[in-house]
C-alpha positions as CSV (number, residue, x, y, z in Angstrom):
1,X,26.3,-75.8,71.8
2,X,28.3,-72.5,72.3
3,X,29.0,-71.3,75.8
4,X,29.3,-67.6,76.7
5,X,32.2,-66.8,78.9
6,X,32.1,-63.7,80.9
7,X,35.5,-62.1,81.2
8,X,35.9,-59.8,84.1
9,X,38.9,-57.6,84.4
10,X,41.1,-57.8,87.4
11,X,44.7,-56.7,88.3
12,X,47.6,-58.7,89.5
13,X,49.5,-56.3,91.7
14,X,52.9,-57.0,93.2
15,X,54.8,-54.7,95.5
16,X,58.6,-54.8,95.1
17,X,60.5,-53.2,97.9
18,X,64.2,-54.1,98.1
19,X,67.0,-56.7,97.8
20,X,69.6,-57.4,100.3
21,X,73.2,-58.6,99.9
22,X,72.9,-59.4,96.2
23,X,75.9,-61.3,94.8
24,X,77.4,-59.6,91.7
25,X,77.5,-61.8,88.6
26,X,79.9,-59.5,86.7
27,X,81.9,-56.8,88.4
28,X,81.8,-55.7,92.0
29,X,78.2,-54.5,92.2
30,X,74.9,-55.2,90.5
31,X,72.7,-53.2,88.1
32,X,69.6,-55.1,89.1
33,X,65.9,-55.0,88.3
34,X,62.9,-57.3,88.9
35,X,60.9,-58.7,86.0
36,X,57.3,-59.9,86.4
37,X,55.8,-62.3,83.9
38,X,52.2,-63.6,83.7
39,X,51.4,-65.4,80.5
40,X,52.5,-63.2,77.6
41,X,52.5,-60.0,79.7
42,X,55.8,-58.6,81.1
43,X,56.5,-55.7,83.5
44,X,59.7,-54.7,85.2
45,X,61.0,-52.3,87.8
46,X,63.6,-49.6,87.1
47,X,67.2,-50.6,87.1
48,X,69.1,-49.7,90.3
49,X,72.7,-49.3,89.3
50,X,75.9,-50.1,91.2
51,X,74.1,-51.4,94.3
52,X,74.1,-54.8,96.1
53,X,71.3,-53.6,98.3
54,X,68.8,-52.1,95.8
55,X,65.6,-50.4,96.8
56,X,63.0,-50.3,94.2
57,X,59.8,-49.4,96.2
58,X,57.6,-49.9,93.1
59,X,54.3,-51.5,92.4
60,X,53.9,-53.6,89.2
61,X,50.4,-54.3,87.9
62,X,49.3,-56.7,85.1
63,X,45.7,-57.0,83.8
64,X,44.2,-60.4,84.4
65,X,41.1,-61.8,82.7
66,X,38.9,-64.4,84.5
67,X,39.1,-67.2,83.5
68,X,42.8,-67.0,83.3
69,X,44.5,-69.6,81.2
70,X,47.8,-69.2,82.9
71,X,48.5,-70.0,86.5
72,X,52.2,-69.2,86.9
73,X,53.5,-65.9,88.1
74,X,57.2,-65.5,87.5
75,X,59.5,-63.0,89.3
76,X,63.0,-62.8,88.1
77,X,65.9,-60.9,89.6
78,X,68.1,-59.7,86.7
79,X,71.5,-58.2,86.7
80,X,71.7,-55.8,83.7
81,X,75.5,-56.0,83.7
82,X,75.3,-59.5,82.3
83,X,73.4,-58.3,79.2
84,X,75.7,-55.3,78.4
85,X,78.0,-55.7,75.5
86,X,81.7,-55.0,75.9
């Protein structure tokens, strides 16, 4: 017996405002951004350079289908300085 699954489209929306007193991993300041992961979909904010108190003021949106086979939303604070080659 086959079942029909109705997939309705929805959006996962996350408002990213600011970071406070971020500790630099490399150097004296950070070049930071926020990464948002849901399943195989990834979105990110712009990179705020040379700032330990970054202000992004961005909204990230990811399409979500119901039923969703993923239940983890991952937010990562990333310092782009760590990934730059020297």
